[in-house]
C-alpha positions as CSV (number, residue, x, y, z in Angstrom):
1,M,-10.5,11.1,-2.2
2,V,-7.8,8.9,-0.5
3,N,-9.3,6.1,1.5
4,S,-7.8,3.2,3.7
5,S,-7.9,0.5,0.9
6,H,-6.2,3.0,-1.5
7,E,-3.5,3.8,1.1
8,A,-2.6,0.2,1.7
9,M,-2.4,-0.7,-1.9
10,H,0.6,1.5,-2.4
11,R,2.1,1.9,1.1
12,I,2.9,-1.8,1.2
13,F,5.6,-1.0,-1.2
14,Q,7.2,1.3,1.4
15,E,7.2,-1.6,4.0
16,D,8.9,-3.9,1.5
17,P,9.9,-2.4,-1.9
18,G,11.3,-5.8,-2.8
19,I,7.8,-6.9,-3.6
20,F,8.2,-5.0,-6.9
21,T,11.2,-6.9,-8.0
22,R,10.0,-10.3,-6.9
23,T,6.6,-10.0,-8.4
24,F,7.8,-8.9,-11.9
25,R,10.5,-11.5,-11.9
26,T,7.8,-14.1,-11.9
27,L,6.3,-12.4,-15.0
28,G,9.5,-12.6,-16.8
29,I,10.7,-8.9,-16.3
30,P,14.2,-9.2,-14.7
31,F,14.5,-6.1,-12.6
32,P,17.8,-6.4,-10.7
33,D,17.8,-7.1,-7.0
34,T,17.4,-4.1,-4.7
35,T,20.2,-2.9,-2.5
36,E,18.7,0.2,-1.0
37,V,15.6,2.2,-1.1
38,S,14.8,5.7,-0.1
39,V,11.2,7.2,0.3
40,L,11.1,10.4,-1.6
41,T,8.4,13.2,-1.3
42,T,5.4,12.5,-3.4
43,D,4.6,16.2,-3.9
44,L,5.1,17.1,-7.6
45,T,3.6,20.5,-7.3
46,E,5.4,23.2,-9.4
47,T,5.5,26.9,-8.7
48,Q,2.2,27.4,-10.6
49,P,-1.0,26.9,-8.6
50,L,-1.4,23.3,-9.8
51,E,-1.0,20.5,-7.4
52,R,0.0,17.0,-8.6
53,R,0.7,14.3,-6.0
54,L,1.8,10.7,-6.4
55,D,0.7,7.9,-4.0
56,T,4.2,6.5,-3.3
57,L,7.5,7.5,-4.7
58,L,10.7,5.4,-4.0
59,Q,14.3,5.8,-5.2
60,V,15.7,2.2,-5.7
61,G,19.3,1.3,-5.8
62,T,20.2,-2.1,-7.5
63,V,23.0,-4.6,-7.1
64,D,24.5,-3.4,-10.5
65,G,25.1,0.0,-9.1
66,R,22.1,1.8,-10.9
67,S,19.4,3.7,-9.4
68,Y,15.8,4.3,-10.7
69,L,12.6,5.9,-9.4
70,L,9.5,3.7,-8.6
71,A,6.3,5.8,-8.8
72,V,3.4,3.6,-7.3
73,E,-0.2,4.5,-8.0
74,A,-3.2,2.7,-6.6
75,Q,-6.1,2.7,-8.9
76,G,-9.6,1.6,-8.0
77,R,-11.2,2.2,-11.4
78,K,-10.7,3.2,-15.0
79,D,-10.1,7.0,-15.3
80,P,-9.0,8.4,-18.7
81,A,-7.8,11.6,-16.9
82,K,-5.1,9.6,-15.2
83,H,-3.3,9.2,-18.6
84,S,-2.3,12.8,-18.8
85,S,-1.4,12.8,-15.1
86,W,0.8,9.7,-15.4
87,T,2.6,11.2,-18.4
88,Y,3.3,14.4,-16.5
89,Y,4.5,12.5,-13.5
90,L,7.2,10.6,-15.4
91,A,8.5,13.6,-17.4
92,H,8.6,15.7,-14.2
93,L,10.4,13.0,-12.2
94,H,13.0,12.5,-14.9
95,A,13.6,16.3,-15.2
96,K,13.7,16.8,-11.4
97,Y,15.8,13.8,-10.3
98,G,17.7,12.9,-13.4
99,L,16.9,9.2,-12.9
100,D,14.9,6.8,-15.0
101,P,11.2,6.5,-13.7
102,V,9.1,3.3,-13.6
103,L,5.3,3.7,-13.1
104,L,3.6,0.9,-11.3
105,V,-0.2,0.9,-11.1
106,V,-1.9,-1.4,-8.5
107,C,-5.4,-2.5,-9.1
108,Q,-7.9,-4.9,-7.3
109,D,-9.7,-5.9,-10.4
110,E,-8.4,-7.3,-13.8
111,S,-10.3,-5.0,-16.1
112,T,-8.8,-1.9,-14.4
113,A,-5.3,-3.4,-14.4
114,R,-5.4,-4.3,-18.1
115,W,-6.7,-0.8,-18.8
116,A,-3.9,0.7,-16.8
117,A,-1.2,-1.4,-18.6
118,Q,-2.0,-0.1,-22.0
119,P,0.6,2.2,-23.6
120,I,-0.2,5.9,-23.5
121,R,0.9,7.6,-26.7
122,I,1.2,11.4,-26.8
123,G,1.3,13.0,-30.2
124,P,-0.3,12.4,-33.6
125,P,-0.8,8.7,-34.6
126,E,1.7,9.0,-37.4
127,W,4.4,9.9,-35.1
128,P,3.8,9.8,-31.3
129,S,6.2,12.1,-29.5
130,L,6.0,10.3,-26.2
131,T,5.0,6.8,-25.2
132,V,4.4,5.9,-21.5
133,R,4.3,2.2,-20.6
134,P,2.9,1.6,-17.1
135,L,3.4,-1.6,-15.3
136,A,0.2,-2.8,-13.8
137,L,-0.5,-5.4,-11.1
138,G,-3.9,-7.0,-10.3
139,P,-5.4,-10.3,-9.6
140,H,-4.6,-11.6,-13.1
141,N,-0.8,-11.5,-12.5
142,V,0.0,-11.2,-8.8
143,P,0.7,-14.7,-7.5
144,V,-2.0,-16.4,-5.5
145,V,-0.4,-17.5,-2.2
146,T,-2.5,-20.2,-0.5
147,D,0.3,-22.2,0.9
148,P,1.0,-21.3,4.5
149,S,4.7,-22.2,4.2
150,A,5.1,-20.1,1.2
151,A,3.3,-17.2,2.9
152,A,5.6,-17.5,5.8
153,R,8.7,-17.3,3.6
154,D,7.6,-14.0,2.1
155,V,4.9,-12.3,4.3
156,P,4.9,-9.0,2.5
157,L,4.3,-10.8,-0.8
158,A,1.5,-12.8,0.8
159,A,-0.1,-9.7,2.2
160,F,0.0,-8.0,-1.1
161,S,-1.6,-11.1,-2.7
162,A,-4.3,-10.9,-0.3
163,I,-5.0,-7.2,-1.0
164,T,-5.0,-7.6,-4.9
165,H,-7.1,-10.8,-4.7
166,G,-9.5,-9.4,-2.2
167,K,-12.5,-9.7,-4.6
168,D,-11.4,-13.2,-5.8
169,P,-13.2,-16.5,-5.0
170,N,-9.9,-17.7,-3.6
171,A,-9.7,-14.9,-1.0
172,A,-10.5,-16.9,1.9
173,A,-7.7,-19.4,1.2
174,I,-5.3,-16.6,0.7
175,L,-6.3,-14.9,3.9
176,E,-6.0,-18.2,5.8
177,A,-2.5,-18.7,4.6
178,L,-1.4,-15.3,5.5
179,A,-3.0,-15.5,9.0
180,T,-1.0,-18.7,9.6
181,A,2.1,-17.0,8.3
182,L,1.8,-14.0,10.6
183,K,2.1,-16.3,13.7
184,T,5.7,-17.1,12.5
185,V,7.1,-13.6,12.5
186,D,7.7,-11.0,15.3
187,E,4.9,-8.9,16.7
188,E,5.8,-5.7,15.1
189,T,5.9,-7.3,11.7
190,A,2.5,-9.0,12.3
191,T,1.1,-5.7,13.5
192,I,2.0,-3.9,10.2
193,F,1.1,-6.4,7.6
194,G,-2.1,-7.4,9.5
195,E,-3.2,-3.9,9.6
196,L,-2.2,-3.2,5.9
197,T,-4.1,-6.2,4.8
198,E,-7.3,-5.2,6.7
199,L,-7.0,-1.7,5.3
200,G,-6.2,-2.8,1.8
201,L,-9.3,-5.1,1.7
202,G,-11.4,-2.1,2.3
203,N,-15.2,-2.9,2.3
204,T,-14.9,-6.1,0.3
205,P,-16.4,-9.4,1.8
206,A,-12.9,-10.6,2.3
207,A,-12.4,-7.9,4.9
208,Q,-15.0,-9.6,7.2
209,I,-13.3,-12.9,6.7
210,W,-10.0,-11.4,7.7
211,R,-11.4,-9.9,10.9
212,D,-12.9,-13.2,11.7
213,L,-9.6,-15.0,11.2
214,M,-7.7,-12.4,13.3
215,A,-10.3,-12.9,16.1
216,I,-9.6,-16.6,16.3
217,D,-6.0,-16.5,17.4
218,L,-4.6,-13.4,19.1
219,S,-1.5,-15.2,20.7
220,F,0.9,-13.6,18.3
221,F,-0.4,-10.1,18.7
222,R,-1.3,-9.3,22.4
223,S,-1.8,-5.6,22.7
224,E,-5.2,-4.4,24.1
225,S,-5.6,-1.9,21.4
226,S,-5.1,-4.5,18.6
227,Q,-7.4,-7.0,20.2
228,R,-10.0,-4.3,20.4
229,L,-9.4,-3.4,16.7
230,R,-10.0,-7.0,15.4
231,A,-13.2,-7.1,17.3
232,E,-14.3,-3.7,15.9
233,G,-16.7,-5.1,13.3
234,K,-18.8,-6.6,16.3
235,A,-18.1,-4.1,19.0
236,E,-19.8,-0.8,19.8
237,G,-16.5,0.9,20.4
238,K,-15.2,0.8,16.8
239,A,-14.0,4.4,16.7
240,E,-12.4,4.4,20.1
241,G,-10.5,1.1,19.2
242,K,-9.1,2.5,16.0
243,A,-8.1,5.7,17.7
244,E,-6.2,3.8,20.4
245,A,-4.6,1.8,17.8
246,V,-3.2,4.9,15.9
247,V,-1.6,6.0,19.1
248,T,-0.3,2.5,19.8
249,V,1.2,2.0,16.4
250,L,3.2,5.4,16.7
251,E,4.4,4.6,20.2
252,R,5.5,1.0,19.3
253,R,7.5,2.5,16.3
254,G,9.3,4.9,18.7
255,I,7.6,8.1,17.6
256,A,6.7,10.7,20.2
257,V,3.1,11.4,20.5
258,G,2.4,14.9,22.0
259,D,-0.7,15.7,24.1
260,D,-2.2,17.8,21.2
261,V,-1.9,14.9,18.7
262,R,-3.1,12.4,21.2
263,S,-6.1,14.4,22.1
264,R,-7.0,15.0,18.4
265,V,-6.8,11.3,17.5
266,L,-8.5,10.0,20.7
267,D,-11.3,12.6,20.2
268,C,-12.0,11.7,16.6
269,A,-15.1,9.6,16.0
270,D,-14.9,9.4,12.3
271,V,-14.0,5.7,11.3
272,E,-12.8,6.6,7.8
273,T,-10.5,9.5,9.0
274,L,-9.1,7.1,11.7
275,D,-8.5,4.4,9.0
276,L,-6.4,6.9,7.0
277,W,-4.5,8.0,10.1
278,L,-3.8,4.4,11.1
279,S,-2.4,3.7,7.6
280,R,-0.2,6.8,7.8
281,A,0.9,5.7,11.4
282,L,2.6,2.7,9.8
283,T,5.2,4.8,7.9
284,A,5.0,8.3,9.4
285,T,8.3,9.8,10.8
286,T,6.6,12.2,13.1
287,A,3.1,12.2,14.7
288,E,2.0,15.3,12.9
289,E,2.4,13.6,9.6
290,L,-1.0,11.9,10.3
291,F,-2.7,15.1,9.5
292,S,-1.0,15.8,6.1
293,Q,-3.5,17.1,3.5
294,A,-2.0,14.8,0.8
């Protein structure tokens, strides 16, 4: 089941796909600079009654004139069944788009990330017919950003660092650097990456640290809904604050919110559902996409 932390771990690449190139360049894998990115449908369902769906799929254009597909999967634990799914995804994407696919698996613990990075070999051991080599990001190889000036230079990477290191002893220092950096950017950017960070931290102890940090200084983010959202851990109106935040994010992004959508969101009292809708509101192109069955 998709949850808010899961959504943020892969959707941050939709907000700034350049995180992919910048992160792996520090690991010695020289992916070329990105020139353009298109968000593609994540539905890999065929005509047969079998549904397969990626978390995020991007078409990336590079400075050398090439394009490739970046398939991003957020993985919370080891799941051997994913091996066959990932193999299918890459073969299907290559056949469907005629472009070279890259599989990126984002994890919040080192054990899962190292498991995800292992090559997947299909076929007899004497002659594997197909080998899948996922790229995996986790707390062991994502940069730890604790310098506020470094965080300010690359807010998306700082937010990604905070999400992947949410269970790390250094989490508080990373979050403090990010909180400081968010004060240096425009309000809309602060809104997006502030909310993505909170969603990505999920139920970790770092999530409460982040809420406390956001409650200290709200000068850079002044909307009533957002102030209520930051105080939600201590307030009775948690669901109401989240519901209003969903509507506010859509409207701030210039997306029309009809009466039916508004009523459905504001009448919802389920916090987990509202978390999911809030994450989707950051990238949706229509208000109705909040209710996708993905």
